[in-house]
C-alpha positions, -999 to 999 in steps of 0.1 A, spaced: -666 -304 380 -663 -280 409 -630 -296 421 -615 -293 386 -625 -257 384 -609 -250 418 -578 -268 408 -575 -247 376 -580 -215 396 -553 -226 421 -529 -232 392 -536 -198 377 -531 -181 411 -499 -200 417 -485 -189 383 -495 -153 390 -479 -153 424 -447 -169 411 -445 -144 383 -450 -115 408 -422 -129 430 -399 -133 400 -405 -98 388 -399 -84 423 -366 -103 427 -354 -90 393 -363 -54 402 -345 -57 435 -314 -72 419 -314 -46 392 -317 -17 417 -288 -31 438 -266 -36 407 -274 -2 392 -244 22 394 -252 57 386 -223 79 375 -216 113 393 -189 139 390 -173 154 421 -192 187 414 -225 169 415 -217 151 447 -205 184 463 -238 200 453 -256 173 474 -273 154 445 -263 120 460 -280 106 491 -257 88 516 -251 51 511 -264 50 475 -242 28 453 -227 51 427 -196 56 405 -175 87 408 -151 98 381 -124 124 379 -87 130 383 -66 120 413 -54 153 427 -16 157 428 -2 154 464 -34 140 478 -25 103 480 -19 90 515 -12 54 524 -18 38 558 17 25 567 42 9 545 23 -24 539 -12 -12 546 -38 -16 519 -59 14 532 -54 45 511 -70 79 509 -69 104 480 -89 133 466 -107 131 432 -115 163 414 -131 176 383 -113 209 388 -145 225 403 -150 204 434 -129 178 453 -142 147 470 -121 126 495 -120 89 487 -111 61 510 -102 26 497 -91 -6 514 -76 -30 489 -50 -34 462 -48 -6 437 -45 -11 400 -9 -9 388 -16 22 367 -32 42 395 -13 74 403 -17 110 410 -27 133 382 -44 104 363 -81 96 356 -99 73 380 -133 58 383 -143 45 417 -174 25 427 -189 28 462 -209 51 483 -208 84 502 -207 80 539 -223 104 564 -191 123 567 -190 131 530 -161 107 522 -165 84 492 -160 48 505 -147 30 474 -153 -7 469 -135 -8 436 -110 14 418 -105 15 380 -76 34 365 -58 36 332 -26 53 320 -43 80 299 -75 100 296 -87 78 267 -100 54 293 -124 79 308 -161 74 302 -178 101 282 -194 115 313 -160 120 330 -144 135 299 -173 159 293 -173 170 330 -135 176 330 -137 196 297 -166 217 311 -147 224 343 -116 234 323 -137 258 302 -153 273 333 -119 278 348 -106 295 317 -137 318 315 -133 327 352 -96 336 346 -106 358 317 -90 337 289 -108 335 256 
């Protein structure tokens, strides 16, 4: 009888330990896959710790796109929400619709130099693609600029 009781206890402990490990792995995977969205203004204010996986959204500043050589896949540009500007570096093939003056969402992290190191670039041909956060941030920035200029 004692051996049966110990066997049942071991089975219950094994199930509890397995459940705890499974929950831990799910939480780690969720945390690594979680992409929080930030605007360039929020990043400039220092709300984002270095090397945290995030998404940044804004407009590609006109005249800021620089390519590394003719055939190089390394590019640098500046993304802005008209209040702040964040430099972005990306090594890869850009979407066909990526260009200056258009909306962009980039996924990656901020390095210790304050440059956003993008792992993925998403771009569309018009502002209808932008997430609600990007659209609201750009509209708020435009309102703030208009108020600063004294326009009604």
